[in-house]
C-alpha positions in Angstrom: 28.6 138.6 194.7 31.7 139.1 192.4 31.8 138.3 188.8 33.3 134.9 188.1 36.9 135.7 187.2 37.7 138.3 189.8 35.6 141.3 188.7 34.4 142.1 192.2 32.0 144.9 192.7 30.5 144.9 189.2 26.7 144.8 189.2 25.8 142.0 186.8 22.1 141.1 187.3 21.3 139.0 184.3 22.8 135.9 182.8 22.3 134.3 179.4 23.4 130.9 177.9 23.8 130.9 174.2 25.4 129.1 171.3 29.2 129.5 170.7 28.3 130.5 167.1 26.8 133.7 168.4 30.1 134.8 170.0 32.6 136.8 168.0 36.1 138.1 168.8 34.8 141.3 170.3 31.0 141.1 170.3 28.1 138.7 171.2 24.9 138.7 169.2 21.7 137.7 171.0 18.6 136.7 169.0 15.4 134.6 169.3 13.8 133.9 172.7 16.8 135.3 174.5 16.3 138.7 172.7 12.6 138.6 173.6 13.5 138.0 177.2 16.2 140.6 177.3 14.2 143.4 175.6 10.6 142.8 176.5 10.7 141.0 179.9 13.9 142.4 181.5 13.7 145.7 179.5 17.4 146.0 179.4 19.0 149.0 177.8 22.3 149.8 176.0 25.0 150.4 178.6 23.7 147.7 181.0 26.0 144.7 181.9 25.2 141.0 181.4 27.1 137.7 181.7 27.0 135.1 178.9 28.0 131.4 179.0 28.8 129.6 175.8 28.2 126.0 177.1 31.9 125.3 176.5 33.4 126.3 179.9 33.8 130.1 179.2 31.8 133.0 180.7 31.9 136.5 179.1 31.4 139.8 180.9 29.7 142.1 178.5 28.1 145.6 178.1 25.0 145.9 175.8 25.7 148.3 172.9 22.7 147.8 170.7 19.1 146.4 171.0 16.6 146.3 168.2 13.8 144.1 167.0 16.1 141.6 165.3 19.0 141.3 167.7 21.0 142.6 170.7 24.7 143.2 170.5 27.0 143.1 173.6 30.6 144.2 173.7 32.9 141.6 175.3 34.8 143.2 178.2 36.5 140.1 179.6 36.5 136.3 179.4 37.1 133.8 182.2 36.8 130.1 182.8 33.3 129.1 183.7 33.4 127.5 187.2 29.6 127.1 187.5 29.4 123.5 186.2 30.2 120.7 188.5 33.0 118.2 187.6 30.6 115.3 188.4 27.7 114.5 186.0 24.6 113.5 187.9 21.6 112.1 186.1 18.2 111.9 187.8 15.7 109.2 186.7 12.5 110.6 188.3 9.4 108.6 188.6 6.5 110.7 187.3 4.8 112.3 190.4 1.4 113.8 190.8 0.5 117.4 189.9 3.3 119.9 189.2 5.8 118.3 191.6 8.2 117.5 188.8 8.4 121.2 188.0 9.8 121.8 191.5 12.1 118.8 191.3 13.6 120.0 188.0 14.0 123.6 189.1 15.8 122.7 192.3 17.9 119.9 190.8 19.1 122.2 188.1 20.1 124.9 190.7 22.0 122.2 192.6 24.0 121.1 189.5 22.1 118.2 187.9 23.2 117.3 184.4 20.2 115.5 183.1 16.6 114.7 184.2 14.8 111.7 182.8 11.1 111.6 183.6 10.1 107.9 184.0 6.7 106.4 183.8 6.8 103.8 186.6 4.2 101.2 187.7 3.0 103.4 190.6 3.0 106.7 188.7 -0.6 108.0 188.9 0.1 110.5 186.1 0.1 108.9 182.6 1.2 111.0 179.7 1.6 110.1 176.0 1.5 111.6 172.6 1.1 115.4 172.1 0.3 115.9 175.8 3.6 114.3 176.9 5.6 116.2 174.3 4.0 119.5 175.5 4.8 118.7 179.1 8.4 117.8 178.3 8.8 121.1 176.5 7.5 123.0 179.5 9.9 121.0 181.8 12.8 122.0 179.5 11.8 125.6 179.7 11.8 125.3 183.5 15.3 123.8 183.4 16.5 126.6 181.1 15.2 129.4 183.4 16.7 127.6 186.5 20.0 127.4 184.7 20.0 131.1 183.9 18.9 132.1 187.3 21.6 130.0 189.0 24.2 131.2 186.4 25.0 127.7 185.1 27.4 127.3 182.2 25.0 125.1 180.2 21.3 124.1 180.2 20.7 120.6 181.6 18.5 118.4 179.4 15.1 117.0 180.2 14.5 113.8 178.2 11.3 112.5 176.7 9.2 110.4 179.1 10.3 106.7 179.0 9.6 103.5 180.9 12.0 102.3 183.6 13.2 99.5 181.4 14.1 102.0 178.6 15.8 104.4 181.1 17.9 101.5 182.5 19.0 100.4 179.0 20.4 103.9 178.5 22.4 104.2 181.7 25.8 105.8 181.1 28.8 103.4 181.4 30.8 103.5 184.6 28.1 105.4 186.4 27.3 104.6 190.0 23.5 103.9 190.1 21.9 104.8 193.4 18.3 103.9 194.4 16.9 105.3 197.6 14.4 102.7 198.9 12.3 102.9 202.1 12.7 99.1 202.8 16.6 99.2 202.7 18.1 98.9 206.2 21.7 97.8 205.8 23.2 100.6 203.6 22.9 104.3 203.9 23.7 107.0 201.4 26.7 108.4 203.3 28.3 104.9 203.5 28.1 104.5 199.8 29.3 108.0 198.9 32.4 107.4 201.0 33.2 104.1 199.4 36.1 103.7 196.8 33.4 102.7 194.2 31.8 106.1 194.5 35.1 108.0 194.4 36.1 106.2 191.1 32.7 106.6 189.4 32.6 108.5 186.1 29.2 109.9 187.2 26.1 109.2 189.3 22.7 108.1 188.3 19.9 108.5 190.9 16.6 106.6 190.6 13.7 108.2 192.6 10.3 106.5 192.6 7.0 108.3 192.5 4.5 108.4 195.3 4.3 104.9 196.7 7.9 104.0 195.7 9.0 101.1 193.6 7.3 97.7 193.7 9.6 94.7 194.0 9.5 94.0 190.2 10.9 97.4 189.4 13.4 97.2 192.2 14.8 93.9 190.9 14.9 95.3 187.4 17.0 98.2 188.6 19.3 95.9 190.7 19.9 93.7 187.7 21.3 96.8 186.0 23.6 97.5 188.9 21.5 99.8 191.0 22.4 99.9 194.7 19.4 100.2 197.0 20.1 102.6 200.0 18.4 104.2 202.9 17.9 107.9 203.3 17.3 107.5 207.1 14.5 106.5 209.4 11.9 108.9 208.0 9.7 108.4 204.9 10.3 111.3 202.5 8.0 112.6 199.8 9.2 111.9 196.3 10.1 115.6 195.7 11.9 115.8 199.0 13.8 112.6 198.3 14.9 113.8 194.9 16.1 117.3 196.0 17.8 116.0 199.2 19.6 113.2 197.4 20.9 115.5 194.6 22.1 118.0 197.3 23.9 115.3 199.3 25.6 113.8 196.3 26.7 117.2 195.0 28.0 118.1 198.4 29.9 114.8 198.9 31.2 114.2 195.4 30.5 117.4 193.5 31.4 121.0 194.2 28.8 122.4 196.7 30.6 124.5 199.2 33.9 124.6 197.3 35.2 127.9 196.0 37.3 127.7 192.9 39.5 130.7 192.0 41.1 131.3 188.6 44.9 131.1 188.7 
């Protein structure tokens, strides 16, 4: 795969997402956890190439020139627009599922282009997390999002919010977002129909609400509908919560985002 910006044929195996403050006119300085990963995990050496995103729509093609215990320095060889971020912001309100399913959901949703994941403690969520345990779990989920963003060469790292109730999540819905709620009892509206509607085409962003195992009870469904959520069908088969989340993100990004679209500078 060529380097974003037309540098075809260059072997760039590793990608980093850092603060703009670490980027100078000619060099980039890498410190902290990224330095640890670069030097001890990846064992990169001076002379090897990397790409760096600044979270502000630019990607840098660099050659490492110095690596020591306190920092790594990379010489900037070229800069190009960062086409890795979708134009559409998609937020996932994910009902807490059992086990480590949320780790898989976060990883794949980030790869597909999700902007934000909000873990939601719903009525039928078997897992109940609070206090220090909840904070530690959110930190782990954020690390998974960070690694998935680097692996898929995203321009920024999607956020994983603290665990909230459905009522709290609904109160924080972005304005002018189209809110979609896959629901197994819905029969009259499908996802394709809604995504092809003028309402979807004009939306500033998309919010997806995915229930945990067992779905949403009527009380939570009505709560979401009162906040503008549109119940929809994903077809005649009942999907697991992790399947529903990943499939819905992929379909939305394909229809309204940038999956399958090649963008070329100039």
